[in-house]
DSSP file (Angstrom, degrees, kcal/mol; ACC not computed):
  #  RESIDUE AA STRUCTURE BP1 BP2  ACC     N-H-->O    O-->H-N    N-H-->O    O-->H-N    TCO  KAPPA ALPHA  PHI   PSI    X-CA   Y-CA   Z-CA
    1    1 A X              0   0    0      0, 0.0    20,-0.4     0, 0.0     2,-0.3   0.000 360.0 360.0 360.0 122.8   -6.0   32.1    3.7
    2    2 A X        -     0   0    0     18,-0.1     2,-0.4    16,-0.1    18,-0.2  -0.649 360.0-164.6 -83.8 137.8   -9.1   29.9    3.9
    3    3 A X  E     -A   19   0A   0     16,-2.6    16,-2.6    -2,-0.3     2,-0.4  -0.963   7.6-150.4-125.8 142.6  -11.2   29.6    0.7
    4    4 A X  E     -A   18   0A   0     -2,-0.4    14,-0.2    14,-0.2    12,-0.0  -0.905  28.1-108.1-111.7 138.7  -14.7   28.3    0.2
    5    5 A X    >   -     0   0    0     12,-0.9     3,-1.4    -2,-0.4    12,-0.1  -0.326  18.9-130.3 -61.5 142.9  -15.9   26.7   -2.9
    6    6 A X  T 3  S+     0   0    0      1,-0.3    -1,-0.1     3,-0.0    -2,-0.0   0.682 110.6  56.5 -66.8 -16.0  -18.2   28.7   -5.1
    7    7 A X  T >  S+     0   0    0      2,-0.0     3,-1.0     3,-0.0    -1,-0.3   0.456  82.6 114.6 -94.1  -2.6  -20.5   25.6   -5.1
    8    8 A X  T <  S+     0   0    0     -3,-1.4     8,-0.2     1,-0.2    -4,-0.0  -0.332  74.0  22.8 -67.2 151.3  -20.7   25.4   -1.3
    9    9 A X  T >  S+     0   0    0      6,-1.1     3,-1.4     1,-0.1    -1,-0.2   0.696  74.6 140.9  66.6  22.4  -24.0   25.9    0.4
   10   10 A X  T <  S+     0   0    0     -3,-1.0    -2,-0.1     1,-0.3    -1,-0.1   0.775  70.8  54.0 -63.4 -26.1  -25.9   25.0   -2.8
   11   11 A X  T 3  S-     0   0    0      4,-0.2    -1,-0.3     1,-0.0    -3,-0.1   0.495 109.8-123.5 -87.0  -3.5  -28.5   23.2   -0.7
   12   12 A X  S <  S+     0   0    0     -3,-1.4    -2,-0.1     3,-0.1    -4,-0.0   0.619  81.8 113.4  74.6  12.2  -29.1   26.2    1.5
   13   13 A X  S    S-     0   0    0      2,-0.1     3,-0.1     0, 0.0    -1,-0.1   0.410  86.5-113.7 -98.5   2.7  -28.2   24.3    4.7
   14   14 A X        +     0   0    0      1,-0.3     2,-0.2    -5,-0.2    17,-0.1   0.435  65.3 146.1  83.1  -1.1  -25.1   26.3    5.5
   15   15 A X        +     0   0    0     16,-0.1    -6,-1.1    15,-0.1     2,-0.3  -0.489  18.8 162.1 -71.5 137.7  -22.7   23.3    5.0
   16   16 A X        -     0   0    0     -2,-0.2    15,-2.5    -8,-0.2     2,-0.4  -0.981  31.8-149.0-157.2 141.7  -19.4   24.3    3.6
   17   17 A X  E     - B   0  30A   0     -2,-0.3   -12,-0.9    13,-0.2     2,-0.4  -0.953  19.7-159.1-111.1 134.4  -15.9   22.9    3.3
   18   18 A X  E     -AB   4  29A   0     11,-2.9    11,-2.1    -2,-0.4     2,-0.4  -0.888   2.0-158.9-116.3 147.6  -13.0   25.3    3.3
   19   19 A X  E     -AB   3  28A   0    -16,-2.6   -16,-2.6    -2,-0.4     2,-0.4  -0.959   8.4-173.4-126.0 139.6   -9.5   24.8    2.0
   20   20 A X  E     - B   0  27A   0      7,-2.4     7,-3.1    -2,-0.4     2,-0.4  -0.961  21.3-139.6-131.9 116.5   -6.2   26.6    2.8
   21   21 A X  E     - B   0  26A   0     -2,-0.4     2,-0.4   -20,-0.4     5,-0.3  -0.624  20.0-173.6 -75.7 129.3   -3.1   25.7    0.7
   22   22 A X  E >   - B   0  25A   0      3,-2.7     3,-1.5    -2,-0.4     2,-0.3  -0.766  53.8 -69.4-129.2  83.0   -0.2   25.5    3.1
   23   23 A X  T 3  S-     0   0    0     -2,-0.4    -1,-0.1     1,-0.3     0, 0.0  -0.537 116.9  -9.6  66.6-126.5    3.0   25.1    1.1
   24   24 A X  T 3  S+     0   0    0     -2,-0.3    -1,-0.3    -3,-0.1     2,-0.2   0.471 133.8  55.4 -84.1  -0.2    3.0   21.6   -0.5
   25   25 A X  E <  S-B   22   0A   0     -3,-1.5    -3,-2.7    15,-0.1     2,-0.4  -0.637  73.6-130.7-121.7-179.7    0.0   20.5    1.5
   26   26 A X  E     -BC  21  39A   0     13,-2.4    13,-3.4    -5,-0.3     2,-0.4  -0.985   7.1-142.7-134.3 145.8   -3.6   21.6    2.1
   27   27 A X  E     -BC  20  38A   0     -7,-3.1    -7,-2.4    -2,-0.4     2,-0.4  -0.909  20.2-167.2-106.7 137.7   -5.6   22.2    5.2
   28   28 A X  E     +BC  19  37A   0      9,-2.6     9,-2.3    -2,-0.4     2,-0.3  -0.966  11.2 166.3-127.7 138.3   -9.3   21.3    5.1
   29   29 A X  E     -BC  18  36A   0    -11,-2.1   -11,-2.9    -2,-0.4     2,-0.5  -0.991  39.0-113.9-148.9 157.6  -12.0   22.1    7.6
   30   30 A X  E  >  -B   17   0A   0      5,-0.7     4,-2.5    -2,-0.3   -13,-0.2  -0.796  30.3-135.0 -84.8 129.4  -15.8   22.2    8.0
   31   31 A X  T  4 S+     0   0    0    -15,-2.5    -1,-0.1    -2,-0.5   -14,-0.1   0.754 103.4  47.5 -63.3 -22.4  -16.9   25.8    8.2
   32   32 A X  T  4 S+     0   0    0    -16,-0.4    -1,-0.2     1,-0.1   -15,-0.1   0.871 117.7  38.0 -83.4 -38.7  -19.1   25.0   11.2
   33   33 A X  T  4 S-     0   0    0      2,-0.1    -2,-0.2    -3,-0.1     3,-0.1   0.819  80.5-157.9 -85.5 -32.3  -16.7   22.9   13.2
   34   34 A X     <  +     0   0    0     -4,-2.5     2,-0.3     1,-0.3    -3,-0.1   0.258  50.5 124.5  69.1 -10.7  -13.5   24.9   12.6
   35   35 A X        -     0   0    0     -5,-0.1    -5,-0.7     1,-0.0     2,-0.3  -0.611  47.9-159.2 -72.8 139.9  -11.3   21.8   13.5
   36   36 A X  E     -C   29   0A   0     -2,-0.3     2,-0.3    -7,-0.2    -7,-0.2  -0.821  16.3-151.9-124.6 163.9   -9.0   21.2   10.5
   37   37 A X  E     -C   28   0A   0     -9,-2.3    -9,-2.6    -2,-0.3     2,-0.5  -0.949  17.6-130.2-128.5 149.1   -6.9   18.4    9.1
   38   38 A X  E     -C   27   0A   0     -2,-0.3     2,-0.5   -11,-0.2   -11,-0.2  -0.871  16.0-160.4-103.7 133.7   -3.8   18.6    7.0
   39   39 A X  E     -C   26   0A   0    -13,-3.4   -13,-2.4    -2,-0.5    -2,-0.0  -0.959  20.5-124.5-114.5 125.2   -3.5   16.6    3.7
   40   40 A X     >  -     0   0    0     -2,-0.5     4,-2.5   -15,-0.2     3,-0.3  -0.227  29.8-102.3 -67.1 157.6    0.0   15.9    2.3
   41   41 A X  H  > S+     0   0    0      1,-0.2     4,-2.8     2,-0.2     5,-0.2   0.856 117.0  51.4 -51.9 -48.0    0.8   17.0   -1.2
   42   42 A X  H  > S+     0   0    0      1,-0.2     4,-2.0     2,-0.2    -1,-0.2   0.920 114.5  43.5 -60.9 -41.7    0.5   13.6   -2.9
   43   43 A X  H  > S+     0   0    0     -3,-0.3     4,-2.2     2,-0.2    -1,-0.2   0.890 113.8  51.1 -69.1 -38.3   -2.9   12.9   -1.5
   44   44 A X  H  X S+     0   0    0     -4,-2.5     4,-2.4     2,-0.2    -2,-0.2   0.919 110.6  49.0 -64.8 -43.5   -4.1   16.5   -2.2
   45   45 A X  H  X S+     0   0    0     -4,-2.8     4,-2.2    -5,-0.2    -2,-0.2   0.894 111.1  49.7 -62.6 -40.7   -2.9   16.1   -5.8
   46   46 A X  H  X S+     0   0    0     -4,-2.0     4,-2.1    -5,-0.2    -1,-0.2   0.897 110.2  51.1 -65.2 -40.3   -4.7   12.8   -6.2
   47   47 A X  H  X S+     0   0    0     -4,-2.2     4,-2.3     2,-0.2    -2,-0.2   0.934 110.7  48.0 -62.3 -46.8   -7.9   14.3   -4.8
   48   48 A X  H  X S+     0   0    0     -4,-2.4     4,-2.5     1,-0.2    -2,-0.2   0.900 110.7  51.4 -62.0 -40.9   -7.8   17.3   -7.2
   49   49 A X  H  X S+     0   0    0     -4,-2.2     4,-2.2     1,-0.2    -1,-0.2   0.906 110.1  49.7 -62.4 -41.7   -7.2   14.9  -10.2
   50   50 A X  H  X S+     0   0    0     -4,-2.1     4,-2.1     2,-0.2    -2,-0.2   0.916 111.2  48.5 -64.0 -43.8  -10.2   12.8   -9.2
   51   51 A X  H  X S+     0   0    0     -4,-2.3     4,-2.2     1,-0.2    -2,-0.2   0.924 111.1  50.1 -63.1 -44.7  -12.5   15.8   -8.8
   52   52 A X  H  X S+     0   0    0     -4,-2.5     4,-2.0     1,-0.2    -1,-0.2   0.895 109.9  50.8 -62.4 -39.8  -11.4   17.2  -12.2
   53   53 A X  H  X S+     0   0    0     -4,-2.2     4,-1.3     1,-0.2    -1,-0.2   0.895 109.7  50.8 -63.3 -40.1  -12.0   13.8  -13.9
   54   54 A X  H  < S+     0   0    0     -4,-2.1    -2,-0.2     1,-0.2    -1,-0.2   0.886 109.3  50.6 -64.2 -40.0  -15.5   13.7  -12.3
   55   55 A X  H  < S+     0   0    0     -4,-2.2    -1,-0.2     1,-0.2    -2,-0.2   0.898 109.5  49.7 -65.9 -40.6  -16.3   17.2  -13.6
   56   56 A X  H  <        0   0    0     -4,-2.0    -1,-0.2    -5,-0.2    -2,-0.2   0.760 360.0 360.0 -70.1 -24.0  -15.2   16.3  -17.1
   57   57 A X     <        0   0    0     -4,-1.3    -3,-0.1    -5,-0.2    -1,-0.1   0.444 360.0 360.0  74.3 360.0  -17.4   13.2  -16.9
């Protein structure tokens, strides 16, 4: 199941990144291009940790 961030398209330009969790990894794609890439669990976890740290400031 592909999910889009609630913050996507904030600029009104239609740009969006979608994520699909696939077992221990995640698939990521540009909603316009539809080609996707798979990110392994350790890299996905590190990405999420970095984003959460940025949000907390």
